[in-house]
C-alpha positions as CSV (number, residue, x, y, z in Angstrom):
1,M,16.3,8.6,15.3
2,K,17.8,10.9,12.7
3,D,21.2,9.2,13.1
4,H,19.6,5.8,12.6
5,L,18.0,7.1,9.4
6,R,21.2,8.5,8.1
7,S,22.9,5.1,8.7
8,L,20.1,3.4,6.7
9,V,20.8,5.3,3.5
10,R,24.6,5.7,3.8
11,G,26.2,4.6,0.5
12,Q,22.8,3.9,-1.1
13,D,21.9,4.9,-4.7
14,P,19.8,8.1,-4.4
15,L,16.7,6.5,-5.8
16,V,16.9,3.6,-3.4
17,G,17.8,5.9,-0.6
18,R,14.6,7.9,-1.2
19,N,12.6,4.7,-1.1
20,V,14.3,3.8,2.2
21,V,13.6,7.2,3.8
22,R,10.0,7.1,2.7
23,E,9.6,3.6,4.1
24,Y,11.1,4.6,7.4
25,L,8.6,7.5,7.7
26,Q,5.8,5.0,6.8
27,A,6.9,2.9,9.7
28,R,6.9,5.9,12.0
29,I,3.5,6.9,10.8
30,L,2.1,3.4,11.5
31,E,3.7,3.6,14.9
32,G,1.9,7.0,15.5
33,L,-1.4,5.6,14.3
34,Q,-1.0,2.6,16.6
35,R,-0.3,4.9,19.6
36,A,-3.3,7.0,18.8
37,G,-5.7,4.0,18.7
38,A,-6.3,4.1,15.0
39,M,-5.7,0.3,14.6
40,A,-9.0,-0.3,16.4
41,P,-11.3,1.0,13.6
42,L,-8.8,0.8,10.7
43,A,-7.5,-2.3,8.8
44,F,-4.2,-2.0,6.8
45,Q,-4.5,-3.0,3.2
46,G,-2.8,-2.6,-0.2
47,G,0.8,-2.9,-1.5
48,T,2.4,-1.3,1.5
49,A,0.6,-3.7,3.8
50,L,2.0,-6.6,1.7
51,R,5.6,-5.2,2.1
52,F,5.4,-4.6,5.8
53,L,3.5,-7.8,6.6
54,Y,4.7,-10.3,4.0
55,G,8.0,-9.0,2.5
56,L,6.8,-7.8,-0.9
57,R,10.0,-7.0,-2.8
58,R,9.0,-3.5,-3.9
59,Y,8.7,-0.2,-2.2
60,S,5.5,1.8,-2.0
61,E,4.3,5.3,-1.6
62,D,1.1,5.4,0.3
63,L,-0.4,3.8,3.4
64,G,-3.9,2.3,2.6
65,F,-6.6,1.5,5.1
66,A,-10.3,0.5,5.2
67,L,-12.6,1.7,8.0
68,E,-13.7,-1.7,9.3
69,G,-14.5,-0.8,12.9
70,P,-16.8,1.7,14.7
71,R,-17.2,5.0,13.0
72,E,-17.2,6.8,16.3
73,L,-13.6,5.8,16.8
74,Y,-12.5,7.4,13.5
75,D,-10.5,10.6,13.9
76,L,-8.1,11.1,10.9
77,R,-7.5,14.7,11.7
78,G,-6.6,14.0,15.3
79,W,-4.3,11.1,14.3
80,M,-2.4,13.3,11.8
81,R,-1.9,16.0,14.4
82,A,-0.5,13.5,16.9
83,I,1.9,12.0,14.3
84,V,3.2,15.5,13.3
85,R,3.7,16.5,17.0
86,Q,5.8,13.4,17.6
87,L,8.0,13.9,14.6
88,R,8.5,17.6,15.5
89,R,9.6,16.6,19.0
90,E,12.3,14.5,17.4
91,G,13.6,17.4,15.4
92,Y,11.9,16.8,12.1
93,E,10.3,19.7,10.2
94,A,7.0,18.0,9.8
95,A,3.6,19.3,8.7
96,G,0.3,17.6,8.1
97,S,-2.9,18.1,6.2
98,V,-6.2,16.2,5.7
99,R,-8.8,16.0,2.9
100,D,-11.9,14.3,4.3
101,R,-14.5,15.0,1.7
102,G,-15.9,12.2,-0.2
103,T,-15.6,8.5,0.5
104,V,-11.8,8.1,0.4
105,H,-10.1,10.4,2.9
106,G,-6.5,11.4,2.6
107,G,-4.0,12.6,5.2
108,W,-0.5,13.8,4.3
109,V,2.6,14.0,6.5
110,R,5.3,16.2,4.8
111,V,8.8,16.3,6.2
112,R,11.0,19.1,4.9
113,G,14.7,18.8,4.8
114,V,15.0,15.1,5.5
115,L,16.3,14.3,2.0
116,Y,18.9,17.1,2.4
117,E,20.0,15.9,5.8
118,T,20.5,12.3,4.6
119,G,22.5,13.5,1.6
120,L,19.9,12.5,-0.9
121,S,19.1,15.9,-2.2
122,P,21.1,19.1,-2.7
123,H,18.0,21.2,-1.9
124,R,17.6,22.1,1.7
125,D,13.9,22.7,1.4
126,E,12.8,19.7,-0.6
127,T,9.9,17.9,1.0
128,L,9.2,14.2,1.2
129,A,5.5,13.3,1.7
130,V,3.7,10.2,2.8
131,K,0.0,9.9,2.2
132,V,-2.5,8.0,4.3
133,D,-5.6,6.8,2.4
134,V,-8.7,5.7,4.2
135,D,-11.7,4.1,2.5
136,T,-14.6,5.1,4.8
137,N,-17.1,3.0,3.0
138,P,-15.3,-0.2,2.1
139,P,-17.2,-3.1,0.4
140,A,-18.6,-5.8,2.7
141,G,-16.9,-9.1,3.3
142,A,-13.4,-8.4,4.4
143,V,-11.8,-10.6,7.1
144,T,-9.3,-9.0,9.4
145,E,-6.6,-10.2,11.8
146,T,-3.8,-8.6,13.8
147,R,-0.1,-9.3,13.5
148,L,3.0,-8.2,15.4
149,I,6.0,-7.3,13.3
150,R,9.2,-5.3,13.6
151,K,10.2,-3.0,10.8
152,H,12.3,-0.1,12.1
153,V,9.9,0.0,15.1
154,A,7.6,-2.6,16.8
155,L,4.2,-2.6,15.2
156,R,0.9,-4.3,16.1
157,L,-1.0,-4.1,12.8
158,H,-4.7,-4.7,12.3
159,H,-5.1,-5.7,8.6
160,H,-7.1,-7.6,6.0
161,D,-6.3,-11.3,6.0
162,R,-4.4,-12.8,3.1
163,A,-7.5,-13.8,1.1
164,S,-9.0,-10.3,1.5
165,L,-5.7,-8.6,0.5
166,L,-5.7,-10.6,-2.7
167,A,-9.3,-9.7,-3.4
168,G,-8.4,-6.0,-2.9
169,K,-5.6,-6.2,-5.4
170,L,-7.7,-8.1,-7.9
171,H,-10.3,-5.3,-7.7
172,A,-7.6,-2.7,-8.4
173,V,-6.4,-4.6,-11.4
174,M,-9.9,-5.1,-12.8
175,C,-11.3,-1.6,-12.1
176,R,-8.5,1.0,-11.9
177,P,-9.0,3.3,-14.9
178,W,-5.3,3.5,-15.7
179,A,-2.4,1.1,-16.0
180,K,-0.7,0.9,-12.6
181,G,2.3,-1.3,-12.9
182,R,2.5,-1.8,-9.1
183,D,-0.8,-3.5,-9.2
184,I,0.4,-5.9,-11.9
185,Y,3.7,-6.6,-10.1
186,D,1.8,-7.3,-6.9
187,L,-0.6,-9.6,-8.8
188,A,2.3,-11.7,-10.1
189,W,3.8,-11.8,-6.6
190,Y,0.6,-13.2,-5.2
191,L,0.1,-15.7,-8.0
192,S,3.7,-17.0,-7.8
193,D,3.1,-18.1,-4.2
194,P,1.3,-21.5,-4.3
195,T,0.6,-21.3,-0.6
196,W,-1.4,-18.0,-0.9
197,P,-5.1,-18.7,-0.4
198,A,-7.7,-18.1,-3.1
199,P,-9.2,-14.6,-3.1
200,N,-12.1,-13.7,-0.7
201,L,-14.7,-13.8,-3.4
202,K,-17.4,-12.2,-1.3
203,L,-15.2,-9.1,-0.9
204,L,-14.1,-9.2,-4.5
205,D,-17.6,-9.3,-5.9
206,A,-18.8,-6.6,-3.5
207,A,-15.9,-4.4,-4.4
208,V,-16.5,-4.8,-8.2
209,R,-20.2,-4.1,-7.8
210,Q,-19.5,-1.1,-5.7
211,T,-17.5,0.3,-8.7
212,D,-19.9,-1.0,-11.4
213,A,-23.4,-2.0,-10.3
214,E,-23.9,-3.6,-13.7
215,A,-20.9,-5.9,-13.5
216,A,-21.5,-9.6,-13.9
217,P,-21.2,-11.7,-10.7
218,L,-17.7,-13.1,-10.0
219,D,-17.0,-16.6,-8.7
220,A,-14.1,-19.1,-8.6
221,G,-14.6,-19.9,-12.2
222,T,-14.7,-16.4,-13.7
223,W,-12.4,-14.0,-11.9
224,R,-9.2,-15.3,-13.7
225,G,-10.7,-14.7,-17.1
226,V,-11.7,-11.1,-16.2
227,V,-8.2,-10.4,-14.8
228,A,-6.5,-12.0,-17.8
229,E,-8.5,-9.9,-20.3
230,R,-7.5,-6.8,-18.3
231,V,-3.8,-7.7,-18.2
232,E,-3.8,-8.5,-21.9
233,G,-5.0,-5.1,-22.9
234,L,-2.6,-3.1,-20.7
235,P,0.1,-0.9,-22.4
236,W,3.2,-2.8,-21.0
237,D,5.6,0.1,-21.4
238,A,3.4,2.1,-19.0
239,V,3.2,-0.8,-16.6
240,V,7.0,-1.2,-16.5
241,A,7.6,2.6,-16.2
242,D,5.2,2.8,-13.2
243,V,6.7,0.0,-11.1
244,R,10.4,0.1,-12.0
245,P,11.4,3.0,-9.6
246,F,10.0,1.0,-6.7
247,L,11.7,-2.4,-7.3
248,E,14.4,-3.6,-5.0
249,R,16.1,-5.0,-8.2
250,D,15.4,-4.6,-11.9
251,E,15.4,-8.3,-12.3
252,E,12.2,-8.4,-10.2
253,M,10.2,-7.1,-13.2
254,V,7.8,-9.6,-14.8
255,G,6.6,-9.7,-18.4
256,K,3.0,-9.8,-19.6
257,G,3.4,-13.4,-20.7
258,D,4.6,-14.3,-17.2
259,V,1.5,-12.8,-15.5
260,L,-0.8,-14.6,-18.0
261,R,1.0,-17.9,-17.4
262,L,0.7,-17.5,-13.7
263,L,-3.0,-16.9,-14.0
264,E,-3.5,-20.0,-16.2
265,A,-1.4,-22.1,-13.8
266,R,-3.6,-20.9,-10.9
267,D,-6.6,-22.2,-12.7
268,R,-5.4,-25.8,-12.7
């Protein structure tokens, strides 16, 4: 496995190489979650799900999930231990930790030395971390499905369907308290695909109300205006700075006007 990873980054720009190594570890963590039975209660969501399932042209940092199945099957600590054991058996210097207080639980897999071994860092002890986020109280209304893919390894992923994935991203755009450029890039990616279905409005409305109980109801005629107002007010330099390190190519970046035009076109 290590030889395969070294071959993936050979000759790569160091920034791109780091993204490639992280994505490889993400695939291995997904494989570990699958082996441990985590795909029964969990549904994959967010930008990394878009990349793995639908070819989003940007890299990502974290693996996001919603707890959509039986709570008694949920065992984030046990899953993290199993993943770390497997990586150690393969010669990786891996460690794990879990924070399971509050609604959104976080698990981390940290691999020391992998960037040095692949020639991407001069520091032998530098660590690369991948975070697993689990929303243990997701809003109601998501629709899930299962899909087989191959990305480094064979994966059978239980995930939110396309309409629910879009709803989740719209909620992030509307309600995240800071300007996350990756949200905006993903939004433009969704909107530029005329075959992508309309958002799951039941899920979107439930998610927004979970964040703000006083929020006005959302429907097919109102969500675009709310999103456009949010995009219009974002500091674009911060948007670009956040997403640029994760793009496959700089030319993938979109402007604020592009996003607003895509929203307006979607309304026709």
